[in-house]
N, C-alpha and C positions, 0 to 999 in steps of 0.2 A: 357244511352244507349248503349250496345258497337257497335255500327253500322257497324261495320268492321267485326264484326262473320259473318259466311255466314247465310243468311237467307234462308231456305225451298224454292224450288221453286217453283212457282205460277202455277198452272194448272186447269183447268176449269171443275174441278169436279164439275157439281150445288151444290152437297150438304155441299161444302166449304162456310161460310157463304162471302157474299159481306165484311162484315166489313176486315175478314182477309185478303181476296183478295187485300183490300185498303192498310190496314198496309203494305204488303207488297210490295205491289207496293210506296208505300210512303217512305221505307227504303231502298230500291230501289235507290229511286230520292236522298237520304238522302246523299247516300254513293258516290253517282253519283257528287253532289254537293259539298262535303268532297273533293274528288280527283281531283276535275279539280282545285279546291280553293289551293290546296297547292303546287298540279302540277305549277303552274303559276308562287308559290311565290317563289317556291325553281329552277325555272329554269328545269322543268325534264318533263317526258312524264307523263301521267295519269295510263299509265298500271305499270311504274316502282313505282310509288306513293303506287299502289296497293300492288304491290307482297312486297313494305317494310313494308307496315300495317300489310300485312298476317305474317310478321315476326314477327314482333312488337307482336302481338297476340298471338304467338301461343310463347312467351317466349323468343324467342333472344334478343340478346340485342344492342346497335347501334356498338361495337367495332366490333363482333362478323358479323354482316351483313356488316359492311362497308369492312370486312378482307376477309371475306370467302365465301360470298354468292355474289358476285359482277356479276356472268353471271343471278342472277336471279333480282335483282335491277337493271340491267344494267346500273354497275358502279358507283351508289352514292354515296359519299363519306359523310366521319363523320360530314364534316359542315353539308351537305345537312340532310344527317339522324338525328343531332338532333334538327334541326329545323324541320323536319317535326314531330318529337315526338312532341315537344312541341305546334304545330300548333295545329295537331291530338288531343291533350288534349282539348284546347280553343274548336276547332270545337265541338268537342262532349260534352262537357256543355252547347253551343249556342244549339247544338242540343235538348237536354236533355231538355234544357227551353223553347225552342222553342215548345215543342212537351206539354210540361207543361200546355204554356200559352193558344197555342188554343185550348186544354182538359177543361180548366176552362171557357174560354168561350163561349165554347161550352153547357159547362152546364146551360150558363146563356138563351141559343136560342138568342144568339146574335151574330154568328159566320156567315157573310155573305162571298160570295165567295172570293169578292174584297179584306172582311180585310184578309180573309186565305190569299190569294195572295201576298198581304202585308207582312205578317209575315212570309211566305216564303219565300218571295226574298229578308228579309232582312240579314243584311251580319254580323252584331257586336249586340251584350247582350244588348249594347246602344238603338241599333233603334228596337229593340223586345219589351225591358223595355217601351219606346214612345209608342208604336202602343198596350200594353196593361195598358198603364197608366187609358186611360177611365172607363175601364173596371172593373181595380184592389180593391177586395174592400177596402176599407175606412171607417175613420172615419165620422159620420153625418158634414157635411161640410154648409156653409151659402149658398151654391146653394141649397144641398138638402133641407133648412130650406124655397128658395124660391119657391124649385118647390111643397114642402107641400104646401104650402101658395098660390097655383094656380098661380104662375105666370111666369112658361112654356111659356104659349099664347104671353104673351107680349112680351120677352125677343123674341121670334120667328117674331111677329110681326112687331117690329123697327130693325129686321138682315136684314128681305127678301121683306117690303118694306118702300122704302126711303121715301113717299111721305109722313109718320106718323109723327106730331109731337110729342115728345114725351110725352109732359105733359098733351096734350089733350088725347093720346092714355093709358096712364098711369090712366086716372081718372077713366076708366073704372074697374078697376080691385084692386079698393080700399072698402074694405069689410073685415068684421071677420077682421082676426088680422093683416090686412093691413090696414093702419091708414089714409094716409093720402100718396096722388103724389111720395112726395120726398122717402120713404118706399117703396112705389111700384115698381118705377125706381132702388131704391141701390138694389132691389132683383134681378129685373133682370138684371141690372149690372154683380153679383155673378154667375148668373147661365152664363149668356156670358165670365165672365173672366175665368170661369173652364174650360167651351169649347175651348176657345180660346191657355190656359196654357195644353190642352192634344190633339193639332192637331200635330202629329208627322212630319207631311209635314212642318209645320211652327215651331217644334222645329228643326228640320234640319237643316232649310235655317237659324234658330237665332245660332247657335252653330256656324255653318261653316262663319257666318259675326264675332262671336265673334272671331272665330280663327284667320280670317285676319287683324281684326281691334283690337281687345281689348291689350290693356299695361298692366303692372306686373308694381304696384308702392308699393315700401318700404319707411318706414317711420320709425325715432325711435320715442318710447315713453318718454315722457319728462320724464328728469330726467336719464335715464339709459345711458346715452353716455358712462360714464366712466365705470360703469359696463359692457358695451357691445363693449368694444372698439375692439374688434377683429372681430365685424360687422362693423367697421366704414364705408367701402367701400359703404354700403348700407343706410346709417343713412338716404338719402333724392337719392331714385334713382328708376329710369323711363323709363322700355324699353319694344319696343311690346314682348308681349307674346307668338307670334312665334319664338321668337328668344333670348329667354332665355336659355341660357344654361344649360345641367345638373347641373355641379357645383354650378354653381351660384344660381339655384334653390332651391338647398338641403342646400347649404347653408342663404341664406334668410327663408328657412323653418325653419332651425333649430335655426336662432334668434329670429322668430315668438314663437317658440314650448319653449323657455327660458323666451321670455316677454322681447325681447329688441326690437323686431319691430314689426310693425304692416302690414299686407300686404293686399293688394287689388285687387281685377280687375277690370278696367273700361273702361269703350269703347265710341266713341263718346265725351269725356266728352269737347274737344275744335270745336263740329261743330256749326257752330255759328246759324245754322237754328230752327226755332223754333218750328218744328217737328222734331227731333232726326229721324239718321237712322232704329233703332233698333223697333222704335213706328209706322214710314211708314211700314216696313217690317210686322210688326204685322197686319196694318191695309189694305196693299197690298192684304194679305191672304185671307180677309172676302169686298175685292172690296170695302172699305170703301173712299169715296173721302175726302182728307182733307178741300177743299173750297165748298165741295158740300150742300145740304138741312140739315136744321136743324139736321133730325135724323141722317146724316154723321158726326158732328159735335157731338151729344151724343156719338153718335158710336166711336168717334176717343179718346175721354174722355176714353172709354173704354178700347184700345188699349194703352193710357197711362198706365192708372191703373197697365194693365194685366203685363206689363213691370213691372214698381217699384213696384209692389205691389205683385206676383206671380210667375215674372219668372226671372228676372233682378239674385237675389239674385242664386234661384238654378242655374241657368245656370252659376254662377260665381264659385261658388262652386264644379259642374262637370268638371270646365275649369281649376279649381283649381288642381282638382283631377286630371287631363288627365296631367298635368305638374307635376304634381308629379311619374305617372304611368310613361313619357317618360324618365323624370331627374333617376328615379330610373333603369329604364332599360339601359339608358347608362352607370352608376354609377356599376350596376351588371357585364355588358359586359365589362367593363376598369379590372375591379377585376381580370374577369374570365382570360384576355389575360395576365393581368401581371400574374396570379399563374400559366398558362400555360408555359411563361418563365421562371418562378421559377423551375418550376418542373422538367422542359425538360433542365436547368442548365449541366454545363458542368460538368462530373464527374472526380475527382482528381485521380478515385479509387482505388484500395486493396491496399492500403501502410499503416504502421502503422502508428499510428497520438496521437498526443498529443493535445489535447483540454482545451485551456484557457479560462475559463471564469472570466472578471475582474472584480472585485471591487476594493474598497480602503480601507475601514474599515472594512470590513469581509472578505480582503482575496482576494488573487486569489485562484481560483478552480480550479485545473490541472487533469484530466483523462488521462492516454494511454491506446489505443483500436490496437487493433494486426490488421492485413489486412481484416480477414473479420469481424473486428468490433466488436470484443468480447473487454470487459474492462477487463486490465489487472490489471492496477495500478491507485490511488487516491492521491492526496495529496496538500494542503494547501497552500501557503505562503502567506506572506505579508510584499511586497516590498514597500507600500505605506504608510503613516500616520496609525495611530499614531507608530506603530512598526518602519516603514523606514527602513526593513533588505533588503536589495535590494541584498547584500554578499548572504545571507542563499537566497531567491530565486533564485537567478541565478546559485548558487548554484546544487540546489533540482532540477532545471528544465534539467541541465544540467546532472546528474546522469539520471533523465527519459529516456533523448535522447539516452545517452550510452547504458543503460540495454537494452531499448527494440528495437535497433535499428530506431529509429523515422526518418520517411522521410518528415514528414509534420507537419505543428503546425500551427491549426486553432484556431483563436482568435475572441471569442466573439466582436461586435462592439456595444458595451454598452455602462454605464457609465466606465471609468479608461482606455477606449480600445487603442488610442493613445501612452499613458503612458504604458502600458504594450507591445505594438508592440515596443516602443521606450526601453522598458528594454529586448524584448527579440530579433533584431536588436544589441544589446550592445555584449551582449552574442554572437551571433552569428560570429561577425568580431575577437571574440578570440578563438570561440571553435575550438581546435586540430584535428579536426573529417573531414573526406573524404568520400563521399561527404556532405556539409554540408545540413541541413533540409530546403525545404522553408516553409514561412512564408505565408499566408493568412489571412488578414481580414475577417473572416465572419458573415452575419445577423444571429443575436441569436433571431429575431422575432419567438416567438411561445417556445420558447426554456425554459421558467419559466410556460407556459404553459404546454406542455410534463410535466416538471418535477414533478409536481401537481396531474398528472392523476393519473386513478387506474390504467392505460396502463404502465407507468411509475414506479409504487409501487411494481405491481408482477413481472416486469422483473428484478430492483433490488428491493428488499425491505429490507435491511441493509445498503441501500448507502443514504446518507444524502440526500433529496430534493436538495439544492444547485449543489451537486457536479455532479447529475444527467445532470443536464443543461449543464455540460462541455462534458460531454459524447455526448450530445445531439450536441451539437457543433461541437466534432471532426466527430462523423458520417457524420452530413449533408456534411461537407467536402469531405468524400470518397463516398459519393452517397448519395444528395440531395433529391432524389426523396424517396429512399426508407426510409429515416428517417423524410420525410415531411409529409407522409401519416399519422405518425401516430398522428399528429396535425393537431384540424378540422381547416380547408382552411380560413372560419371565422376570426384564430388565429393569421392568420402568417402576416395581416398587412399590406396588398399592394394594398389597394384599397381606396376610393374617398371616404367618410361620409357614411362607409359600414355598422356605427348604424344606421343608417336613416332611412334605406332600408326595406323593407320586406323582412324579414327574412328566411322565408320558400323559398322565390323565389331564394334567395342568394345562400341557402343552397343545393338546389336542381341543379343550371347552376354550382356550385362551383365542386360539389360530382361527375356530369360530366366529368368536367375537368381531374380532378385527375384521372377517369375511364379512360377517352381516353389516359392521358398521358402515367398512369404505363402501357395499352397493347400495347399502342404503341411501348414502350422499352421492353417488355417482361420481366418474373418474374424468379428467378434462383430456380425451385423447393425446391432444399436442402440447399437452405439458407436463403431463403425469411422468415421472420418473419410474424408473424397470420395480421397483420395490411396491410402489402404488398398485402397479399393474397385473402384478405379480397373485395382489387379493382378490382381486374382479374374477367375478365368476366364470367359472369353465378356463382361466390362464392357468397357466404357471410361471415358475421362475426362468424358464427357459422362454417360452414361447412371449414372454414381457420382455426377455430380453430381445429377442426377435423383431417384437413391435419397434420398439425403441432404435435398432440399428435399422430397419426399412425408413422409420421416419429420417433418421438422421441421411442416409441415402439419396431419398427421395422427397424430405422436405415434407411439409406437415401435410396429413391427412385432410382429402376434401370432403370426403362423404364415410359412410362407417358401412358401404360396400368393398371399398379398398382393403379392408383387413383383410380378405379373402383373396389381395395378392403376396400377404404374407407369409414366408416361410411356416411350413407346418399347422397354421390355423385354416384346419377343414368348418366344412358346412355344420358340424355338430358346434364344435368351439365356437366359431360364429354366433349361432345360436344362442346357445349359453350366455356369453358374454358382451353382445351385441348393445341391449336395452339399458346399462351401464356403464357405456361411455359417451359422451358428449364430445360435439362437434362444433363449435361455437363460431357464428359467419360460415356455414359451410353451404353448400350447393345445395341441400336440401336442406329446410328449417327445422322439420323434423328430429332432424339428428341432434341438435340442440335440446334435446327433451331424452323421457324416460320411455316414449312411445318404442317399443319394440318394431323392428323395422317390419317382420312377420304381418304388424298390424296396422301400417302405414296404410293400406286399402279404406281400412274403416275411420282410420283417422283424416285421408282425403274425402271419404264423403261428407265426413263432418263439417270439414271445411270449407265442400260445394255448397253445401247447405244453408252455410253462413252465408254464399253468395261473393266473398269475397279472397283473395290472395290469402296464401297460407300464415305469410309474415306479420297480415294486417290482422288475421283471427288471433293468433298466439297471444295470450295475454287478454284477449278481450273478454273479459271474465262476464259482464252485462251482454255479449252475443250468445254467448256458450250456453248461458242458466236458462235461456229461450227454448231450449231444445229436449227433447222429449231421448232420453237415453234408448230405451224400448226400440225408436224406429230402428235403430244402427243396430240393432241385432243380428245376426243370421247362424248359421249352423255347427261354424268352428268358432265366432267371440259371440261369448254371452255376457249378460249384463253386468257384469262383477269387473272386467274386462274395459267395456266401453264407458261404465262411469271411471273409471282411471283414466280411459285417454281422456274425457271431459275434464277432467281435475288438472290432467297433468297441460292438458291445453289452453287453460286458464292461467295456469302458474308452473310455465316451461321451466324445468332446470332448476325446479325450488327444491332449498335447501333446507332440510327438516333438523338444524341445527338453532339452538338458542343464539338468541342478540347479543352481541359482543359487549362484556361488560368486566368491570375491575374490582376490586377492593380494597379501599385505603388505608394504610397501618396510620400508629398515631404517631404523633408527634412525642418525642422526646421518651420513645417507647424500644428500645434497640436491643437492651438483653434481656434476659429472666430475669435477674435482680430487679429490674425496675417497674417489673408486675406487683400492683398492692391485691388484696382481697377487694373488691367490690367494684373495679373496673369496668368498662363495657368498652368494647373492643371491637375493629371489624376486620374478620377474618373469614381465609379463604379453605372451604371445606379439602382436606389433601387423601383422605383415607376413609373408609366408613368400613368398620368390622363390626362381628355381629356384638357387639359389646357395649359400643356408641362410634365415636368418630371423633376425627382426629383433626384440626383445625390450626391452618400457619396463621397467628396473630405477629408473624414479624419480630418474633425474638428466638429466632435459628433455633427453636426445639417447639414440635407442635405440641398445645394442648389437649387434653382428652376430654371431650364431652360424654362424660357414661351414660349409656341408654334411659337410665334412669333420671338422668338431666336433661333429656330433648327437649320436652312437649311437658307440660301442664299433668296432659293423660299418661295413661299408660302405654307405651311405646314397644311390641315385642319385636318390629324389625326395624334397627335404624336408616334402612332403605326407604321406609316409608314416609321420612322424615327432611332424612337430606341425602345429599348425592354428594359424589365428588367434584369439585369445581363449584361448588353452588359458594355465594357471597353470604355467610353470617353474621350476625351481632351475639356476639357472646359476653358473659359476665363471667369475671373473675373467683374462682372457690377460693383456690389454696393453690400455695407456690412453694414446693419442694427443692429447693435450688440445689443440697446435695445432689440427692437423687435425678435430677434434674427432671421435674417431672411440673406440669399445670392441669387441674384441674379446673373445669369451666364451666359453665353452663347458660344452657337457650331460655329456660325457666323461667317465666314471671317473678318481679320482686315481687316482696313482702307489701308493696305500695301497691301493686296492682297492675306497674307499668310492665309490658312485655317485652322481652328481646326478640327483635323482630327478625324476620327472616326472608331473603329475597328469594321474590319466584323464579323459579329455575324451569327448565324442561319436566314435563310431570307434574309440578305443583301447581293448582289450579287457585292458590291465594292470590289475592289483589296483592303488590311487592311496593314494600317503601321504595323510596327513589334511595340509590344506593350514591355513594360520594364519588367522582371522577377523579382520577388523578392528575389531569387537566388543569392546571392554571387558567382561571375561567377570564380576569384580566390582566393585559401588559402589565408589568413594573416597571417603574423607573429606569432610564438607562443607566447603567453600572457605572459605579465607582473605585476607585483605589488600585489596588494590586487587580484583583480581580480583574477588575472592567478592563485595564490593562490587557492583560491577557485574550482576555474575547476579543478587544481589538485588532489586535496583533494579529488572533488566528480569522478572525472573516476578512484579512487583506492579505492571506495567502487561498490559495488555488486547493 
């Protein structure tokens, strides 16, 4: 049920049934409960939450609300709104389940005021299910059979009157199907075990005890040591459940799924007391004294049976599930952070680019694209075995550079990447052109997925799949965001154990990251692909396709207003998307900015106050800073919006992404065998996990900087120190060639010199200069066979 949709007002008309008034009151109470819960969790006021929920229910997107409804929500940012949106979904599901449970118990005529109060106070689905357990329809149990045999009074008698001797009391119930005292006591035990195991308060105390005291134990199945060598760290592993890191939990669970490891949840195994703490908790819930009467002794045995037979396994399963959920949430969060950094990586810009997708036997695929990303020519060269046509490959690459005015060389970081980079570096030293193109090694994660996709097939129907990958590599250097949105975020591969987590939750969170990134940067309406447009606030795949069709049929959009002429794009969609779409050199200067069309009236008042034309005012920071934002506030647009407009007018269409920079790999270090402890190298952070950061240092195998090696200080979250795409300087600590593992450190050396980390987005420290891959000076004219090949290449068109 959608509990935030406005309910009709409650009136005192006696013709309205009492039940309807009660339901309305309950709905109001439920809305208040959700509001206060979320407000506490996101550090906001209830009124802010109410306003945001109303906007979400009306169809507004998070990016739109965060950017253009600050007055309404009191300035909630996108992070708070995403959390609000997520929790709203969970809490509404909780309310739906709560209502269903209450109705089910009411239909059984078993709903007391006390039980309903407990159900209303429950804050999690687990608590609701615990309370529902005694009333939940179930298969015929031993306890039910015992009740049918008339043993309920015996169980009640032994529980309430401790002066009874169990065997003597049971003798009175030997009749019919109950053939002896033993059967009578077993039936009474079954009844009490079911009652104890369905006690919601007791289950809560036991769960809390397990969370605090349980340990996770991992061991290897006999004979699986060799097959499961990669899980060797967990062949004999024990650690407190509460302290199991997410990545370790997922690793052990993967080992269990592959039948290598056995996992167990254990609690109080080392406690020497004859009565274990969990058993004492069960006994205490029923006021059972371990050293009491004969009835207490019998009840103590019931408590032991309850734990061992009914609760131990069930609660262990619950704890394992809770651990998985905790680990998955951490893994998904890590993936989302890394994806955000990748999407918001610095674009190299609209420059002619040559994309090289390295390969050995199948050759290096080459694609030349112009500054707009349009494919202009492709080729395949074979500099490696078996053809070893180095001269021909360099000549062809040189020809393409000359013909298309190439400024950037994007080299995929897959197989033969370093060999291809070396080939290109040798070419550049002999290339008689100025300025020399800049070569950059680019992550090709997901390029093969794009190449074989329906999207790529539609875009390049006549192009070989392998060549499409080279196009993608080139484009992602020009603009990572515009190209990566074409790929399923899960295929970009910057997560930890991403295939082991809930795929629906993963996809939902990653899609939110992509949406936020796209709208933070903004989209050129006349250049964007349908894939990029589909991620704009309010748009989807079908409307994005319609925009492209309209653009192809009618030419470039001259103003944002023309969007309303697109099929199926109505006023509500226009409201949501318009502010995030840019039109360069259009009829309306403000269309090139992030100022929303609804606020043009304010922007024009600001322009008028400057006494000049809008085009002259845009970018004139000095003039705009003289204005007082408060004088432009009105009933509709408050101070936050006016300040945003002023900032945007100062830097219209500003890009939040950092300046483009690249790492320089060390010469002569091409393979893992070339690494030696103590080497100081420059590399690019490719992935950040909870346990550290992976760094590409140009040897086809990323090295790991463990979280303990990221800085001289204690680091709890690696994302506080490094981000995906960041340029870092590392020192080699250890190299395991056999296991393909490289241990790196960013800590200071013993002599006090620090491993420098370059400044990137979010890093306030002053960054050292990063070496460019572009040679500074021209080299002498090429000589010999290579020179001849280049000369031939430049003679050709």
